[in-house]
C-alpha positions in Angstrom: 0.0 -0.1 -0.1 1.3 3.6 -0.8 2.7 5.5 2.3 0.1 8.6 2.8 -0.2 10.5 6.1 -4.0 9.1 6.3 -4.5 5.5 5.6 -8.1 6.0 3.9 -6.3 8.4 1.2 -3.7 5.7 0.7 -6.5 3.0 0.2 -8.5 5.3 -2.1 -5.4 6.1 -4.2 -4.2 2.5 -4.2 -7.5 1.1 -5.5 -8.2 4.0 -7.8 -9.9 2.1 -10.7 -12.8 0.8 -8.2 -13.0 4.1 -6.0 -12.6 6.8 -8.7 -12.7 5.4 -12.3 -15.7 3.1 -11.9 -17.9 5.6 -10.3 -17.1 8.1 -12.9 -17.9 5.5 -15.8 -21.2 4.7 -13.8 -22.2 8.3 -13.6 -21.6 8.7 -17.4 -23.9 5.7 -18.3 -26.4 7.0 -16.0 -26.4 10.6 -17.3 -26.4 9.3 -21.1 -29.4 6.9 -20.2 -31.3 9.9 -18.5 -30.7 12.2 -21.4 -31.7 9.6 -23.9 -35.0 8.9 -22.0 -35.7 12.8 -21.9 -34.8 12.9 -25.7 -37.2 10.2 -26.4 -40.2 11.7 -24.5 -39.6 15.1 -26.2 -39.6 13.4 -29.7 -42.7 11.1 -28.7 -44.7 14.3 -27.4 -43.6 16.2 -30.6 -44.8 13.3 -32.9 -48.2 13.2 -31.1 -48.7 16.8 -31.4 -48.6 16.9 -35.3 -52.0 17.1 -36.9 -52.9 14.4 -39.4 -52.7 15.6 -43.1 -56.1 16.5 -44.7 -57.4 14.3 -47.3 -56.7 15.2 -50.8 -59.7 17.1 -52.2 -58.5 17.3 -56.1 -58.2 21.1 -55.9 -55.2 22.8 -57.4 -54.3 26.0 -56.1 -52.8 28.7 -58.3 -50.4 31.4 -56.7 -48.8 34.5 -58.4 -45.4 34.6 -59.1 -44.7 37.2 -56.4 -42.9 39.6 -58.7 -44.2 43.0 -58.1 -42.1 44.6 -61.2 -41.7 43.4 -64.6 -38.1 42.1 -65.3 -35.2 44.9 -65.8 -34.4 45.4 -69.3 -31.2 47.0 -70.4 -31.4 50.6 -71.1 -30.2 51.7 -74.9 -27.8 54.2 -73.4 -25.3 51.6 -72.1 -22.6 50.4 -74.1 -22.9 46.9 -75.6 -19.4 45.7 -74.5 -20.2 46.4 -70.7 -17.7 49.0 -70.0 -18.6 52.2 -68.6 -17.2 55.8 -69.9 -16.0 56.5 -66.3 -13.9 53.3 -66.2 -11.9 54.2 -69.4 -10.6 57.5 -67.8 
């Protein structure tokens, strides 16, 4: 056994896999199990709150395109090659 001032501390450090490592692993497993149960319960509640889809009525809806103005057209005073007169100076 290790020589420390306190015999309990010496025992804990001598058997650290059982006294420190094993409880840490068990706490990790318990935490993951609780998080998984919470997550599954939340998913189940979300699935239950979704409404059933409506039956198909055979109606097709028509929507406007949403465009407010007509498509922009090039102005005739712009140069054809795409360069501006200011860029040449």
